[in-house]
LONUSE-586022 format. One record per residue (C-alpha): residue number from 1; residue in one letter; x, y, z. Coordinates in steps of 0.5 Angstrom, whole numbers, always signed. Last residue first. Layout:
<tordrens>
<tordren seq="NUM" type="A" xx="X" yy="Y" zz="Z"/>
...
</tordrens>
This chain:
<tordrens>
<tordren seq="101" type="G" xx="+4" yy="-16" zz="-117"/>
<tordren seq="100" type="K" xx="+8" yy="-21" zz="-119"/>
<tordren seq="99" type="G" xx="+5" yy="-29" zz="-119"/>
<tordren seq="98" type="A" xx="-1" yy="-28" zz="-124"/>
<tordren seq="97" type="A" xx="+4" yy="-27" zz="-130"/>
<tordren seq="96" type="P" xx="+7" yy="-34" zz="-130"/>
<tordren seq="95" type="T" xx="+15" yy="-34" zz="-129"/>
<tordren seq="94" type="G" xx="+19" yy="-36" zz="-135"/>
<tordren seq="93" type="S" xx="+24" yy="-30" zz="-135"/>
<tordren seq="92" type="A" xx="+24" yy="-30" zz="-142"/>
<tordren seq="91" type="L" xx="+16" yy="-30" zz="-143"/>
<tordren seq="90" type="E" xx="+16" yy="-23" zz="-139"/>
<tordren seq="89" type="E" xx="+23" yy="-20" zz="-142"/>
<tordren seq="88" type="A" xx="+19" yy="-21" zz="-149"/>
<tordren seq="87" type="V" xx="+13" yy="-18" zz="-146"/>
<tordren seq="86" type="A" xx="+17" yy="-11" zz="-143"/>
<tordren seq="85" type="E" xx="+20" yy="-11" zz="-150"/>
<tordren seq="84" type="Y" xx="+14" yy="-11" zz="-154"/>
<tordren seq="83" type="V" xx="+10" yy="-7" zz="-150"/>
<tordren seq="82" type="A" xx="+16" yy="-2" zz="-149"/>
<tordren seq="81" type="H" xx="+17" yy="-2" zz="-159"/>
<tordren seq="80" type="R" xx="+9" yy="-1" zz="-158"/>
<tordren seq="79" type="V" xx="+10" yy="+5" zz="-154"/>
<tordren seq="78" type="V" xx="+15" yy="+8" zz="-157"/>
<tordren seq="77" type="S" xx="+13" yy="+7" zz="-164"/>
<tordren seq="76" type="E" xx="+5" yy="+10" zz="-162"/>
<tordren seq="75" type="I" xx="+9" yy="+16" zz="-159"/>
<tordren seq="74" type="E" xx="+13" yy="+17" zz="-166"/>
<tordren seq="73" type="E" xx="+7" yy="+17" zz="-170"/>
<tordren seq="72" type="R" xx="+3" yy="+21" zz="-165"/>
<tordren seq="71" type="L" xx="+9" yy="+26" zz="-166"/>
<tordren seq="70" type="R" xx="+9" yy="+26" zz="-173"/>
<tordren seq="69" type="P" xx="+1" yy="+27" zz="-174"/>
<tordren seq="68" type="L" xx="+2" yy="+33" zz="-169"/>
<tordren seq="67" type="V" xx="+8" yy="+36" zz="-172"/>
<tordren seq="66" type="S" xx="+4" yy="+40" zz="-178"/>
<tordren seq="65" type="R" xx="-2" yy="+42" zz="-173"/>
<tordren seq="64" type="T" xx="+3" yy="+44" zz="-167"/>
<tordren seq="63" type="Q" xx="+7" yy="+49" zz="-171"/>
<tordren seq="62" type="E" xx="+0" yy="+53" zz="-174"/>
<tordren seq="61" type="Q" xx="-2" yy="+53" zz="-167"/>
<tordren seq="60" type="V" xx="+7" yy="+56" zz="-165"/>
<tordren seq="59" type="V" xx="+5" yy="+61" zz="-171"/>
<tordren seq="58" type="I" xx="-1" yy="+64" zz="-170"/>
<tordren seq="57" type="A" xx="+1" yy="+64" zz="-162"/>
<tordren seq="56" type="I" xx="+7" yy="+69" zz="-164"/>
<tordren seq="55" type="A" xx="+3" yy="+73" zz="-169"/>
<tordren seq="54" type="E" xx="-1" yy="+74" zz="-162"/>
<tordren seq="53" type="R" xx="+4" yy="+76" zz="-157"/>
<tordren seq="52" type="L" xx="+8" yy="+80" zz="-162"/>
<tordren seq="51" type="R" xx="+1" yy="+84" zz="-164"/>
<tordren seq="50" type="Q" xx="+1" yy="+85" zz="-156"/>
<tordren seq="49" type="D" xx="+8" yy="+87" zz="-155"/>
<tordren seq="48" type="L" xx="+9" yy="+91" zz="-160"/>
<tordren seq="47" type="V" xx="+2" yy="+95" zz="-159"/>
<tordren seq="46" type="V" xx="+5" yy="+96" zz="-152"/>
<tordren seq="45" type="D" xx="+12" yy="+98" zz="-154"/>
<tordren seq="44" type="V" xx="+10" yy="+103" zz="-159"/>
<tordren seq="43" type="R" xx="+6" yy="+107" zz="-154"/>
<tordren seq="42" type="Q" xx="+11" yy="+107" zz="-148"/>
<tordren seq="41" type="M" xx="+16" yy="+110" zz="-154"/>
<tordren seq="40" type="V" xx="+11" yy="+115" zz="-156"/>
<tordren seq="39" type="R" xx="+10" yy="+116" zz="-149"/>
<tordren seq="38" type="H" xx="+18" yy="+117" zz="-148"/>
<tordren seq="37" type="V" xx="+19" yy="+121" zz="-154"/>
<tordren seq="36" type="M" xx="+13" yy="+125" zz="-152"/>
<tordren seq="35" type="Y" xx="+17" yy="+127" zz="-145"/>
<tordren seq="34" type="E" xx="+24" yy="+128" zz="-149"/>
<tordren seq="33" type="E" xx="+20" yy="+133" zz="-154"/>
<tordren seq="32" type="M" xx="+16" yy="+136" zz="-147"/>
<tordren seq="31" type="G" xx="+22" yy="+137" zz="-143"/>
<tordren seq="30" type="E" xx="+23" yy="+145" zz="-143"/>
<tordren seq="29" type="P" xx="+17" yy="+148" zz="-147"/>
<tordren seq="28" type="L" xx="+17" yy="+146" zz="-154"/>
<tordren seq="27" type="P" xx="+18" yy="+153" zz="-158"/>
<tordren seq="26" type="R" xx="+13" yy="+156" zz="-162"/>
<tordren seq="25" type="T" xx="+11" yy="+156" zz="-170"/>
<tordren seq="24" type="T" xx="+6" yy="+160" zz="-172"/>
<tordren seq="23" type="E" xx="+1" yy="+157" zz="-178"/>
<tordren seq="22" type="P" xx="+0" yy="+151" zz="-174"/>
<tordren seq="21" type="A" xx="+3" yy="+145" zz="-177"/>
<tordren seq="20" type="A" xx="-1" yy="+138" zz="-178"/>
<tordren seq="19" type="A" xx="-7" yy="+141" zz="-180"/>
<tordren seq="18" type="A" xx="-4" yy="+144" zz="-185"/>
<tordren seq="17" type="V" xx="+0" yy="+138" zz="-188"/>
<tordren seq="16" type="A" xx="-5" yy="+134" zz="-188"/>
<tordren seq="15" type="A" xx="-10" yy="+139" zz="-191"/>
<tordren seq="14" type="A" xx="-4" yy="+140" zz="-197"/>
<tordren seq="13" type="P" xx="-3" yy="+133" zz="-198"/>
<tordren seq="12" type="Q" xx="+3" yy="+130" zz="-196"/>
<tordren seq="11" type="T" xx="+10" yy="+127" zz="-201"/>
<tordren seq="10" type="A" xx="+9" yy="+132" zz="-207"/>
<tordren seq="9" type="S" xx="+5" yy="+138" zz="-204"/>
<tordren seq="8" type="V" xx="+10" yy="+138" zz="-199"/>
<tordren seq="7" type="P" xx="+15" yy="+141" zz="-205"/>
<tordren seq="6" type="L" xx="+21" yy="+135" zz="-204"/>
<tordren seq="5" type="V" xx="+27" yy="+137" zz="-202"/>
<tordren seq="4" type="A" xx="+33" yy="+134" zz="-206"/>
<tordren seq="3" type="G" xx="+39" yy="+130" zz="-201"/>
<tordren seq="2" type="P" xx="+40" yy="+126" zz="-207"/>
<tordren seq="1" type="M" xx="+38" yy="+128" zz="-214"/>
</tordrens>
């Protein structure tokens, strides 16, 4: 049934409910609820920041490991091509290498 309220025993152990709810309910002092929400949000923000940084660092490390072989291949290809072009230009110019510099 939507909107039905389950008995306390169906949702939480009775000991947890007894520990969480005092025998008599007193209203919170003025501003206390807002203060508590603010403090809880600060704590959540700190924990989220720390855990997100850790999770992101792990993902970045994994991605770096997987990209590294391909990156090395590309760098090797670029260097090889640059050296090939430089040697070809040098040979085409007809000037001795010792005369430059």
